[in-house]
C-alpha positions as CSV (number, residue, x, y, z in Angstrom):
1,M,-7.7,26.7,19.3
2,Q,-9.4,24.1,16.3
3,K,-7.1,22.6,14.2
4,R,-8.3,22.7,10.4
5,I,-6.7,19.3,8.4
6,L,-7.4,18.4,4.9
7,F,-7.7,14.3,4.1
8,L,-7.2,14.0,0.2
9,G,-10.2,11.2,-0.3
10,G,-13.3,9.7,1.2
11,A,-13.4,6.2,0.5
12,A,-14.3,3.1,3.5
13,S,-10.8,2.5,3.9
14,Q,-10.0,6.4,5.2
15,I,-12.7,6.7,7.0
16,P,-11.0,5.5,10.5
17,P,-8.3,8.5,10.4
18,I,-11.3,11.2,9.8
19,K,-13.3,9.7,12.6
20,Y,-9.9,10.0,14.9
21,A,-9.7,13.5,13.5
22,K,-13.1,14.5,14.7
23,E,-12.6,12.8,18.1
24,Q,-9.9,15.0,18.7
25,G,-12.3,17.8,18.2
26,H,-10.2,18.6,15.0
27,Y,-12.1,20.7,11.7
28,V,-12.2,18.2,9.2
29,I,-12.0,19.1,5.5
30,T,-12.8,16.7,2.6
31,C,-12.1,16.3,-1.3
32,D,-12.3,14.2,-3.4
33,Y,-14.1,13.9,-7.1
34,L,-16.6,11.1,-5.8
35,P,-18.9,13.0,-3.7
36,E,-20.6,9.8,-2.8
37,N,-17.7,8.5,-0.9
38,P,-19.1,7.3,2.9
39,G,-16.0,9.1,3.9
40,H,-17.5,13.1,3.2
41,K,-20.0,12.4,5.6
42,Y,-18.0,12.4,8.3
43,A,-16.5,15.7,7.2
44,D,-17.5,19.4,8.2
45,E,-16.7,20.6,5.0
46,Y,-16.5,18.5,1.5
47,Y,-14.8,19.8,-1.9
48,N,-15.3,18.2,-5.5
49,V,-11.6,18.6,-5.9
50,S,-9.5,15.6,-7.7
51,T,-6.7,14.4,-4.8
52,T,-4.2,14.4,-7.8
53,D,-5.3,18.1,-8.5
54,K,-2.4,19.6,-6.9
55,E,-2.3,23.2,-8.0
56,A,-6.5,23.0,-7.4
57,V,-5.9,21.1,-3.8
58,L,-3.3,24.0,-3.2
59,D,-6.0,26.8,-4.0
60,L,-8.7,25.0,-1.7
61,A,-5.8,24.7,1.2
62,R,-5.1,28.1,0.9
63,K,-8.6,29.6,0.9
64,L,-9.4,27.4,3.7
65,K,-6.3,27.6,5.9
66,I,-5.6,24.3,6.9
67,D,-2.8,23.2,9.5
68,G,-2.2,19.5,7.9
69,I,-3.2,17.4,5.5
70,V,-3.1,13.9,4.8
71,A,-3.1,11.0,1.6
72,Y,-4.2,8.7,4.4
73,A,-3.4,4.9,2.5
74,S,-3.5,6.3,-1.3
75,D,-0.6,7.0,-3.9
76,P,-2.0,8.9,-6.1
77,A,-2.6,11.5,-3.7
78,A,1.0,11.4,-1.6
79,P,2.8,14.0,-3.9
80,T,-0.4,16.1,-3.5
81,Q,-0.2,16.3,-0.3
82,A,3.7,17.0,-0.4
83,Y,2.9,19.4,-2.8
84,V,1.0,21.4,-1.0
85,G,2.5,20.7,2.4
86,N,5.9,22.4,1.0
87,K,4.1,25.1,-0.7
88,L,2.2,26.1,2.6
89,G,4.8,25.3,5.2
90,L,2.9,22.5,6.7
91,H,4.8,19.5,8.7
92,S,5.5,17.3,5.0
93,N,8.2,15.8,3.5
94,P,10.4,16.9,-0.1
95,Y,7.6,16.7,-2.9
96,E,10.6,15.6,-5.3
97,S,11.4,12.8,-3.0
98,V,7.6,11.5,-2.5
99,L,7.5,11.7,-6.5
100,I,10.4,9.3,-6.5
101,L,8.6,6.9,-4.4
102,T,5.3,6.9,-6.3
103,R,6.6,6.4,-9.9
104,K,8.2,2.9,-10.4
105,D,10.7,4.8,-13.3
106,L,11.9,7.5,-10.8
107,F,12.4,5.2,-8.3
108,R,14.1,2.7,-10.0
109,D,16.8,4.8,-11.0
110,F,17.1,6.5,-7.3
111,L,18.1,2.7,-6.5
112,K,20.7,2.3,-9.2
113,K,22.0,5.7,-8.9
114,N,22.7,4.9,-5.0
115,N,24.0,1.8,-5.3
116,F,20.7,-0.5,-4.2
117,Y,20.2,-3.9,-5.4
118,V,17.6,-4.0,-8.6
119,P,16.4,-6.0,-11.2
120,K,17.3,-5.1,-14.8
121,S,14.8,-2.1,-15.2
122,A,13.7,0.4,-18.2
123,S,10.5,2.4,-18.4
124,F,8.6,3.2,-21.7
125,Y,5.8,5.3,-23.2
126,S,6.3,3.4,-26.7
127,F,5.6,-0.7,-26.8
128,T,7.9,-0.2,-29.9
129,E,10.5,0.5,-28.5
130,A,9.7,-1.8,-25.2
131,K,9.9,-4.4,-27.6
132,K,13.6,-3.8,-28.7
133,W,14.8,-3.5,-25.8
134,L,14.0,-7.1,-24.4
135,D,16.5,-8.3,-25.7
136,E,18.1,-7.5,-23.0
137,L,16.3,-10.0,-20.6
138,K,15.3,-13.0,-19.8
139,M,12.1,-14.4,-19.8
140,P,10.1,-14.7,-17.7
141,I,9.6,-10.6,-17.0
142,I,7.3,-8.2,-15.6
143,V,5.8,-5.5,-16.8
144,K,3.5,-3.1,-14.7
145,P,2.5,1.0,-14.5
146,I,5.0,3.1,-13.1
147,D,2.4,5.4,-11.2
148,S,-0.5,2.4,-10.4
149,S,-1.3,1.7,-7.1
150,G,-2.8,-1.9,-4.8
151,S,-0.9,-4.2,-7.4
152,K,-3.1,-3.2,-10.1
153,G,-2.0,-3.3,-13.6
154,I,1.0,-6.0,-13.0
155,R,1.6,-9.4,-15.2
156,K,4.2,-11.9,-15.4
157,I,4.6,-13.0,-18.5
158,E,6.9,-16.3,-20.3
159,T,6.8,-15.7,-23.7
160,I,7.6,-12.5,-26.0
161,D,4.3,-13.3,-27.9
162,A,2.8,-12.5,-24.0
163,F,4.4,-8.8,-24.2
164,E,2.0,-6.9,-26.1
165,S,-1.3,-8.1,-24.7
166,A,0.5,-7.2,-20.6
167,F,1.7,-3.6,-22.6
168,E,-1.7,-3.2,-23.2
169,Y,-2.9,-4.0,-19.6
170,A,-0.8,-2.0,-17.8
171,L,-1.5,1.0,-19.9
172,Q,-5.0,0.7,-18.8
173,F,-4.1,1.5,-15.1
174,S,-1.5,4.4,-16.1
175,R,-1.9,8.0,-15.5
176,E,1.0,8.5,-17.2
177,K,0.7,6.0,-19.8
178,K,3.9,4.9,-19.3
179,I,5.3,1.3,-18.5
180,T,8.1,-0.5,-16.3
181,V,9.8,-3.4,-18.0
182,E,11.4,-5.6,-15.5
183,E,13.4,-8.8,-15.5
184,F,11.8,-11.5,-12.6
185,L,14.1,-12.2,-9.9
186,L,12.8,-15.8,-8.1
187,R,12.2,-14.8,-4.3
188,D,13.3,-17.1,-1.2
189,G,10.8,-17.1,1.1
190,Y,8.7,-14.9,2.1
191,Q,8.0,-11.7,0.4
192,I,8.4,-8.6,3.3
193,G,5.4,-6.6,3.4
194,G,4.2,-3.9,6.3
195,D,3.9,-0.3,7.6
196,G,6.7,2.1,9.5
197,F,6.8,5.2,10.6
198,V,9.2,8.3,10.6
199,V,10.0,10.7,13.3
200,N,12.8,13.3,13.0
201,G,14.3,11.5,9.6
202,Q,14.6,8.1,12.1
203,L,12.6,5.0,11.1
204,V,11.3,4.3,14.7
205,F,8.1,2.1,14.4
206,W,7.9,-1.1,11.8
207,G,5.9,-3.9,11.2
208,M,7.6,-6.4,9.2
209,T,5.1,-8.5,8.0
210,N,4.8,-11.9,5.6
211,A,3.4,-11.9,2.6
212,H,0.5,-14.8,1.4
213,F,-1.1,-15.2,-2.0
214,D,-3.1,-16.9,-3.4
215,K,-1.9,-19.0,-6.8
216,L,-5.2,-20.2,-8.1
217,C,-5.9,-16.2,-8.9
218,N,-3.2,-13.7,-9.1
219,P,0.1,-14.8,-7.5
220,L,1.9,-11.6,-7.8
221,V,-0.7,-9.0,-6.2
222,P,-0.7,-9.7,-2.2
223,T,-3.8,-11.3,0.0
224,G,-2.6,-11.0,3.5
225,G,0.0,-10.2,5.9
226,S,1.0,-12.0,9.2
227,L,3.0,-11.0,12.2
228,P,5.4,-12.0,13.7
229,S,8.0,-12.0,10.6
230,V,9.2,-16.0,10.4
231,F,13.0,-14.0,9.3
232,N,15.6,-13.7,12.6
233,K,16.6,-10.6,13.9
234,H,19.6,-10.4,11.4
235,I,17.8,-10.1,8.1
236,L,15.2,-8.1,9.6
237,D,17.5,-5.1,10.4
238,D,19.0,-5.9,7.1
239,V,15.8,-4.8,6.3
240,H,15.5,-1.4,8.1
241,H,19.0,-0.3,7.6
242,E,18.8,0.2,4.2
243,V,14.8,1.9,4.4
244,Q,16.8,4.0,6.7
245,R,19.9,4.6,4.6
246,L,17.4,5.4,1.8
247,L,15.4,8.3,3.9
248,T,18.0,9.6,4.5
249,L,19.1,10.0,1.2
250,L,15.4,11.2,0.2
251,N,15.3,13.6,3.1
252,I,12.5,11.9,4.4
253,K,11.4,13.6,7.9
254,T,8.1,12.2,9.4
255,G,4.9,10.4,8.2
256,A,3.6,6.6,7.7
257,L,5.5,4.3,5.0
258,N,4.2,1.3,3.2
259,F,7.0,-1.3,2.1
260,E,7.8,-4.3,-0.3
261,F,11.2,-6.3,0.2
262,Q,12.0,-9.5,-0.8
263,Y,15.4,-11.6,-1.0
264,D,16.7,-13.3,-4.4
265,K,18.4,-16.6,-4.3
266,N,21.4,-15.7,-4.2
267,G,21.1,-13.7,-0.7
268,N,20.3,-9.8,-2.3
269,L,18.3,-8.0,-0.6
270,I,15.4,-6.4,-3.2
271,I,13.4,-3.3,-2.5
272,L,10.1,-3.4,-4.5
273,E,8.3,-0.5,-3.2
274,V,8.3,2.7,-0.3
275,A,5.4,4.3,-0.6
276,A,5.4,7.9,1.6
277,R,1.6,6.5,3.2
278,N,-0.2,4.0,5.4
279,G,-0.8,0.6,4.1
280,G,-4.1,-0.5,2.3
281,N,-6.1,-3.5,3.3
282,R,-6.9,-2.2,7.3
283,L,-2.9,-2.6,7.7
284,P,-2.8,-0.3,10.0
285,E,-5.7,-1.8,12.3
286,F,-4.2,-5.2,12.0
287,I,-0.7,-3.5,12.9
288,E,-3.0,-2.0,16.0
289,Y,-3.9,-5.4,16.9
290,A,-1.3,-7.4,16.7
291,M,1.6,-4.4,18.0
292,D,-0.4,-2.4,20.2
293,V,1.1,0.9,17.5
294,D,-1.6,3.3,16.7
295,M,-0.9,4.7,13.3
296,I,-3.9,5.9,12.3
297,K,-3.4,8.4,15.5
298,C,0.5,8.5,14.3
299,T,-0.3,9.8,10.8
300,V,-3.0,12.5,11.7
301,D,-1.1,13.8,14.6
302,A,1.9,14.1,12.7
303,A,0.4,15.9,10.0
304,L,-0.5,18.2,12.3
305,A,2.9,19.0,13.8
306,L,2.2,16.6,16.8
307,D,4.6,15.3,18.8
308,C,5.0,11.7,17.9
309,S,8.7,11.0,19.5
310,D,6.6,8.9,22.0
311,L,6.7,6.5,19.3
312,G,8.9,3.6,19.2
313,M,9.5,-0.7,18.5
314,K,7.2,-2.9,20.4
315,D,6.7,-7.1,20.4
316,V,4.2,-8.2,18.5
317,K,1.9,-9.9,21.2
318,G,0.4,-13.1,19.6
319,F,-0.6,-14.8,16.0
320,Y,-2.1,-12.3,13.7
321,S,-3.2,-11.9,10.2
322,Y,-5.2,-9.7,7.8
323,Y,-6.9,-11.7,4.9
324,V,-8.2,-10.2,1.6
325,L,-11.6,-11.5,1.1
326,H,-11.0,-11.8,-3.2
327,A,-13.3,-14.1,-5.9
328,L,-11.2,-16.1,-8.6
329,Q,-13.6,-15.8,-11.6
330,N,-16.2,-12.6,-12.6
331,G,-19.6,-13.0,-11.6
332,T,-22.5,-12.2,-9.2
333,M,-21.4,-12.7,-5.7
334,K,-24.2,-15.7,-4.0
335,N,-21.9,-16.2,-0.6
336,I,-19.1,-16.0,1.1
337,W,-18.1,-19.4,2.8
338,Y,-16.2,-20.0,5.9
339,S,-14.9,-23.1,7.3
340,D,-15.9,-23.9,11.0
341,E,-12.2,-24.3,11.6
342,I,-11.9,-20.5,10.1
343,K,-14.6,-19.1,12.2
344,K,-12.7,-19.2,15.6
345,N,-9.7,-17.5,14.3
346,I,-12.1,-14.2,13.1
347,I,-12.2,-11.0,15.0
348,E,-12.7,-8.2,12.6
349,E,-14.8,-8.9,9.3
350,S,-15.2,-5.8,6.9
351,I,-17.2,-6.5,3.4
352,Y,-17.5,-4.3,0.9
353,I,-19.4,-5.9,-2.1
354,N,-23.2,-7.3,-0.8
355,I,-24.2,-10.4,-2.1
356,G,-26.1,-9.6,-5.9
357,E,-23.5,-7.7,-6.5
358,S,-20.8,-7.9,-9.2
359,V,-18.1,-9.0,-8.3
360,K,-14.5,-9.3,-10.3
361,K,-11.3,-11.6,-10.5
362,F,-9.0,-10.5,-8.0
363,N,-6.3,-8.2,-9.9
364,G,-5.5,-5.9,-7.1
365,S,-7.3,-3.6,-4.9
366,D,-9.9,-3.1,-7.2
367,S,-11.4,-5.9,-7.1
368,T,-11.5,-6.4,-3.1
369,V,-14.2,-8.2,-1.9
370,G,-13.5,-7.2,2.1
371,I,-10.8,-7.5,4.5
372,L,-10.4,-10.2,7.5
373,I,-8.5,-9.6,10.8
374,M,-7.8,-12.6,12.4
375,K,-6.2,-14.2,14.9
376,F,-4.5,-17.5,16.2
377,S,-3.5,-19.9,18.5
378,S,0.3,-20.4,17.2
379,Q,2.7,-19.7,14.3
380,D,2.0,-23.1,12.7
381,E,-1.1,-23.0,12.6
382,M,-1.8,-18.9,11.2
383,L,0.9,-20.1,8.0
384,K,-0.5,-23.2,7.8
385,K,-3.7,-21.1,7.0
386,M,-3.0,-18.2,5.7
387,D,-1.0,-20.1,2.7
388,N,-3.7,-22.7,2.3
389,M,-6.9,-19.9,3.0
390,N,-9.2,-21.3,-0.3
391,K,-9.6,-24.6,2.2
392,Y,-10.9,-22.6,4.6
393,I,-12.4,-19.4,2.9
394,Q,-14.4,-18.9,-0.3
395,V,-15.9,-16.7,-2.2
396,E,-18.9,-17.9,-3.8
397,V,-20.0,-16.2,-7.3
398,V,-21.9,-17.1,-10.4
């Protein structure tokens, strides 16, 4: 019998799981408030319903009698997926747990209560109340929305004079209009990123990447990731143990995870984020190249309660990275320049902004020009190029 599956969103980045579902013979329905999104043309039906309006999506799902629901690579839609799944008895995670993972204020409170290491942190609706609390912190500090996605709205500030503008900037990206303020802890080594997958409550697969940043642009927003990890097995096992402890406490049973961690100078593991969805920036496709694990297939199959028990860890089979093409300033895109030295590494190129179109300085996923997937001959070559990519690739802007 044909399965009916509802996808929350039809952006370009969400096309791969939609196409996979169609290839499997499922009946595909998409919804969001952007009818021009390209993913909708692959669906059997499209509905103009916001993916964050959980009651409206629930009404739609009931009417359509769906068998599964997917919020692929979308933080805002993840709680809706869980809410609808819980109400209809579909294969899903607890709504309250997914909400905790989606909101930075709830997540920091959860980590504190359960003895995870966390920076000093508090969240505020009011700038006045937030400013009073600054006496608790030493500069520099991080200011960020509690509920944005794609690293949007985040600033690191060095002086109190910059606090108000950072607070107002973060508010622009918060649906809840609430801001998290926390101490900045200096990272020791690479930040750890990547995706994982949960089957029957167990984190059975994880691809823990080295995160890379562009210091000339925004040093807080990753511009890429690479595999294999530079960290030893002991470190990665430590990360896995803490993530599994978190999943067990939250009763997370199924599906994809996206995560970010770092170690501070004192050797403390800091969980920056664990999100109940696939990573963006074509992270699942990159992981399939590097580890031969099809996260797109797993995500769709799990949403339909199909058997995913054969999923497990695999070794990285080469030296791979993904890279976010981005501009260092606002303007009109003139050209993307690649050095001869980097051209040989590129195995896939996806461009989202055309020559002659406007482009924004890179401050988050909303200013992405495109995504590259690359392969290297050694880890040394990979890290050298990924940590100095402005020498090899430039988005030229006028």
